[in-house]
N, C-alpha and C positions, 0 to 999 in steps of 0.2 A: 544550080546543081553544085557549082564550085563552092558557094557559101555553105551549103549543107555538108559537103565533104570536109571543109575546113572546120566547121563547127563540130562535126563528129570526131575528127582527129584531135581537136583541142580537148574535147570531153574525155577521150581515151587517155591522153597525156596526163590531164589533171587527175583522173582516176588512178592511173598507174603510179603517179607520185604519191598520192594519198595512201594507196595500198602499200607501197614500199616503206613509207614512213611509219605505218602502223606496225610493221614487223620489227622496227628498231626497239631495243629495250629502253624503258624510261630511264632518263638520267637520274642518278642517285644524288640528291642534294645533301650536302654535309655542311656543318659549320665552316670547316676549313675551305671547301671549294667556293662557298659563297663569299667568305672574307677574301679569298684569293682573287676573285673577280673584282672586288672593290679596289684592291691594291693594283691590279692590272689597269683599271680605268684611270686611276691617279697617275700611274707610271706612263701610260700612253698619252697623257696630256702634258705632264710636267717635263719629261725628258726631251721631247721635241721642242718645247719652249726654251729650255736651257740651251739646246743645240742651235737654235735660231739666232741667238745673239752673236754677232761677230766677235772674234778674239779681242779686237781693240776697243770694244764697248763693254767688256765683261766687268770692268770696274766702274761702270756708269751708275750714278745715283742722282736723282733729281736734286736741284738746289733751290729753285724758285718756289715760292709759296710755303706751305707747311711741311717741308721735307727735311728740315734740319735734323741731322743725326741718323737718317734712315740707312738701312743696309744697302750696299751696292748690289747690282744684279748677281754677281758671283757669290756674294755673301748670302743672298737669298738661297742660292743653289746649295751651298755647303751647309747652311743652317738646317735646311730640310733634310739633307742627307745625314747629317750628324744625329738629328732627332730620330730619323728612321732607324739608324743603328742602335740608339739607346732604347727605343721602343721594342725592337725585335729582340735585343739581348734580354730585356726584362721579361718578355713573353717566354723566351727559351730558358730563363733562369741562369744566364751566363754573362760574362763580361763581354762588351763589344769586341769584335775581332780586329778592330782598327782604332786608331786615335779618333776621339770625337770632340775633345775639348779645344777651346780657343776663346779668345777675348769676345765678350758680348754674345756668347752662344753662337758664334759664326763658323764653327768648325775649325779644324786644324790650320794653323798658319803655314804649315809645310806645303799646302796645296797652293801653288803659285799660278799655274796656267789654266786656261779654259779646259784644255784636254785633261789635266789632272782632276779638275773639279767635276767635269762631266763623268769621268770614269768613277770617281768616288760616289757620285749620285747613282749611276747605274748599278754599281755594286751594292749600294744600300737597298735598292729595290730587290735585288737577288736575295739578300738577307731577310728582307721583309716577307718575301714569298715563303722562305724557309720557316720563318716564325709562325705565320698564319697556318701553314700546313700542320703545325704541331697542336693546333687548337681543336679540341674535341668536345662532344656533348658533356663528357665527364669533367673536363678541367676548365671550361670556358668561364665559369663564374666562381671558381675556387679563389678565395682571397690570396693576394700576392703583394709584395712590396711595391710601392709606387716609386719609380725611379726619379720622379720630379718632386716628390714630397715624402721624405723619409718617415714622417710622422703619420702618414696615411696609408691605407690599404686600397687596392684597386683589384680589377680582374683582368684576365687575358682578353676577354671580349671588349672591355672598355679600352684597354691599351690599343687593341687592333683598330678601333674606331679613329684613333688619333692619326693614323696613316692618311686617312681621307681628309678630315676637316683641317688638320694642320697644314698639309701640303697644299690644299686648295686655297687656303688663306694667303699663302705666299705666292702661289700661282697667279692669283689676281693681281698682286703687286708686280710680278714679273711681266704680265701682259701689259700693264701700264708703261713699264720701262721699255718694252719692245716698241710699243706704239709711239712713245716719245722719241724714239730713234728711227721712225719711219719704217718699222718692220711689222708686217701683219703676222700675228701669232699663227703658227701652223694649224691650230684647231679652227681658226676663223677663215682660212683660205678656201676658195671654191674648188 
């Protein structure tokens, strides 16, 4: 009898949940909110990885093997942040709101501490969210200047894709640097 009551109660709960969900309006999918989801995915992987490296290891770069001349961990962070600013500014049709230049495309040399670099990174994602929010069905494939190649044109949609593939390229390198320092990347922790 108890099993039958539990089964009946479970069926009522599942039915009530299904009924309640059916009354919710369907989510409206837009270019902007789908791109925003992609930026959020990158942000939620990249920022915790940047935060995981201790202050005293932020200038770490591997030296053994085929690592000559690679970016330090901190330079990986500021390079991605600078690129985020340049992409977002191009999408918005404006100049980046902060300094982005530095030697070797590594971001501003004025960023000295881990705290400065992580703040710069987080702010770059805020700006990236603002940029993708401006992309519509009407403007997503309108030709625009390519900030990385003045002789070529691109589109806002293409530029927005760079947030993901470029960041994850450098994220992979950062994961290696974390593991070389005995740190399990946040996304890999149980």
